[in-house]
Phi, psi and omega in degrees: 000140180292137182297336178296339179297332182302314179292323178298318180292324177296325177298328179289315179292327175300317180299318179296318181294317180297319183291322184275342185298328180291351179262000182301126175078007183267359175075013183239089184290330179290319177296318179296317182293318179296321180298313180295316182297316181296317181294319180292317180298318179294317182292330180301331181298341182266355187269130183283072175221160167249085190259148173238126180287120177252339171225120184207223185270002180128189179290166183303322182278355179257336187221128179285340182222149178056037176279158181299126182098348180292143177270131179229161183100174183266008172072011181250005181248198183290157175282121184222152166278145179235125170248126186219134170233096185304324180220093176280101185109058181299314180291328177302309182293318180300327183258007177069030181261177183278165172080027172266135177202162172260133189225138175218139168231137173236145181216161177304143187311132177090005184263330184272134177297134174279082188279126177289160181280084181206176180282153177223133169290141186223148169220117180237136182218167178271184186303323183292334181258349181302128180085000184242358178227164183218138175296338179287340181284151170299151183301328179298317180291322177299320178296317180296313180298319182294315181298316180296315181295322183272355181070035181237167165277160178303323182292344179270353179288148172241124182243131177257140181205145176294137179278091181225152179301326182292347181259008186300321180294316180296317181298322179294320177298315179299318178297317182298331180267003176073020181288147171285128181247132174249103182280134184247121180288316182210164173102062184298323182290306182295326179299318178289321183297319187293346176297340180257009178247105188307324183295342181286336184079003181267129181265324181217151171240126184228172178105194182238152178198190183296139179294316177302320178295329177297320179293318178298317178294321179298325178298315178293320181295326174300318180292330184270354182082009178271196183212141172237134170238144183215163172214125181294141181257084184282122186244000181202164176297324179299317179293322178299314180296324179295319177300314181296320178298328182270010172092012179265104188290324179233092185297345181265359185289152172289127181260118178261180184304316182294334177284325185278316187226013175067200183236000181277187181290150179223141169240129181237136176219143176215142176236129181290139173257308168242157189295142177222181175292343183263320189218153169282154178276175177297137183231128181270127182249177179290156173071037179057034176252144180228134181259135174238156179229123185231159170237138179233131181227153175223132185291317186297331182250343184071013181283137176236121179242133171257131188239115174258121181236142172247119184258128175271100188292331178294323177290322178297318180294319177299317180296318182295327183271358178085010180277150180226000000 
């Protein structure tokens, strides 16, 4: 994939963030999500790819745009898989809370897991722990292995986990071992990603969250040299059949990086809508100017770019209306 695509994809996530930002704190998660989805779908038409959505807003009969299987891009570029979450954190944005962002990952065709909309057990780590821990291990053993590898005591580890009732047992184990816990209210994607960013202070991300979000986080972790492991949490025959329909032969298998995001090149981009540990949120400035903060990553080079942009919205409106 051409490196110029990275900036093109960031322009798409910027559009999603700008469109949904006006819905921050208004209590309408559907309005916020529709705004982001519409803006991203429109901007995708300008991107030089022949893309197929493999993770999006749902099946064709569930979503009018960015549905699984939809073709996106202007059809003159490479064949790619597209994973997109126009608004990661719909309730977050609706309620004016942290960790809302627009996220896209693209990969060479056939590399991204077609993840069903269900829960996935997850273990995410940075480069120093990649290849040295396993989701199959009890959490106690994972803590011991991680501490030894990082040259720390177990009590010096920091573990991030979503604050959910389903995680009460894991949280209690972490408390019993004296681990520092960073509880996350929302933001499954950014929570997993920061485990691979040393400045975050987070050593591991554990617990369960959405499977599509797991693939998006794994794409970023590939670029960062980290690792994500997952296992789908199949709770019904309907979910089992859905997994098989989406090409997952053994829904109970441990999913490693090559299962989640393949081995080819990946471009990952995210733009903050509300502030998180990863990105600043959209900020309104004087004179109809709006600031966005994005991160762009590429697996083949390991390059990570942070992009601060100031958008002159009056000029964008003039351009959109054909005025000069």
